[in-house]
C-alpha positions in Angstrom: 133.5 156.5 -103.9 135.2 158.9 -106.3 136.9 157.7 -109.5 140.0 159.3 -110.8 141.7 158.5 -114.1 145.4 159.4 -114.4 146.2 161.5 -117.5 148.1 158.5 -118.9 145.1 156.3 -118.6 142.9 158.9 -120.3 145.4 159.1 -123.1 145.4 155.3 -123.5 141.6 155.3 -123.7 141.6 157.9 -126.5 144.4 156.1 -128.4 142.4 152.8 -128.1 139.2 154.5 -129.2 140.9 156.0 -132.3 142.6 152.8 -133.2 139.4 150.8 -132.9 137.4 153.3 -134.8 139.9 153.2 -137.7 139.5 149.4 -137.8 135.7 149.6 -138.0 133.3 152.6 -137.8 131.5 152.4 -134.5 133.9 150.1 -132.8 135.6 152.9 -130.9 132.2 153.9 -129.4 131.5 150.3 -128.5 134.8 150.2 -126.7 134.0 153.3 -124.7 130.6 151.9 -123.8 132.0 148.7 -122.5 134.8 150.6 -120.6 132.2 152.8 -119.0 130.3 149.7 -117.8 133.5 148.3 -116.4 134.3 151.5 -114.6 130.8 151.6 -113.1 131.3 148.1 -111.7 134.7 149.0 -110.4 133.2 151.9 -108.4 130.3 149.8 -107.1 132.3 146.8 -106.1 136.1 147.4 -106.4 137.1 144.5 -104.1 135.4 141.9 -106.3 138.2 142.3 -108.9 141.3 140.3 -108.5 144.7 141.6 -107.5 147.5 141.5 -110.0 149.3 138.2 -109.7 152.4 139.5 -111.3 153.3 141.8 -108.4 153.9 140.5 -105.0 151.7 142.2 -102.3 150.2 144.4 -105.1 147.8 147.1 -104.2 146.6 147.0 -107.8 143.5 145.2 -109.2 142.4 144.6 -112.7 139.2 144.4 -114.6 139.3 142.7 -118.0 136.9 144.0 -120.7 134.7 141.3 -122.1 134.8 142.0 -125.8 138.1 143.9 -126.1 141.6 142.9 -125.3 142.1 145.6 -122.7 142.3 145.6 -119.0 141.7 148.4 -116.5 144.4 148.6 -113.8 143.3 150.4 -110.7 144.1 151.0 -107.0 141.6 151.4 -104.3 142.4 154.1 -101.8 140.3 155.1 -98.7 138.4 157.9 -100.5 138.9 157.1 -104.2 139.6 154.6 -106.9 142.5 155.5 -109.1 142.7 154.1 -112.7 146.4 153.8 -113.4 146.2 152.3 -116.9 143.8 151.0 -119.5 146.2 148.6 -121.2 146.0 146.3 -124.2 146.7 142.8 -123.0 149.6 142.4 -125.5 151.5 145.3 -124.0 154.6 144.8 -121.9 153.5 143.6 -118.4 153.5 146.3 -115.7 154.8 149.1 -118.0 152.6 151.5 -116.1 154.4 151.0 -112.7 155.7 154.3 -111.4 152.7 156.3 -112.4 151.5 158.6 -109.6 148.1 160.1 -108.9 
C-alpha cells in the first residue's frame, strides 16, 4: 500500500524535529526514527490502529508514538494511506479536520 503525507503533516514533522533538536542534540533524529517505525507499522497493518473516539463514524485512525507525545492521524483509502497530521498530544483536538489529500 502506498503512503502519502499531506504537506501540512510534513511541516508538522519538520517543526517537531527542529523543536526537539533544540531541546537536546540528537533528540530530533530519535523522533524521526521512531516516527519512521510507526509509519512502517501503519503501512503493514493499518487496521490494527484504533479509530478516533472523538469523531463519530470517523474514517481516521491514530498511532501514538511510544517515547514522544505525538500521534499520527491517518486515513486508509483503497489504494493508499494518507497521513493527515502528526500532532502533539497537547494541541487542540481535531484541529486538522478539513485537510484534503
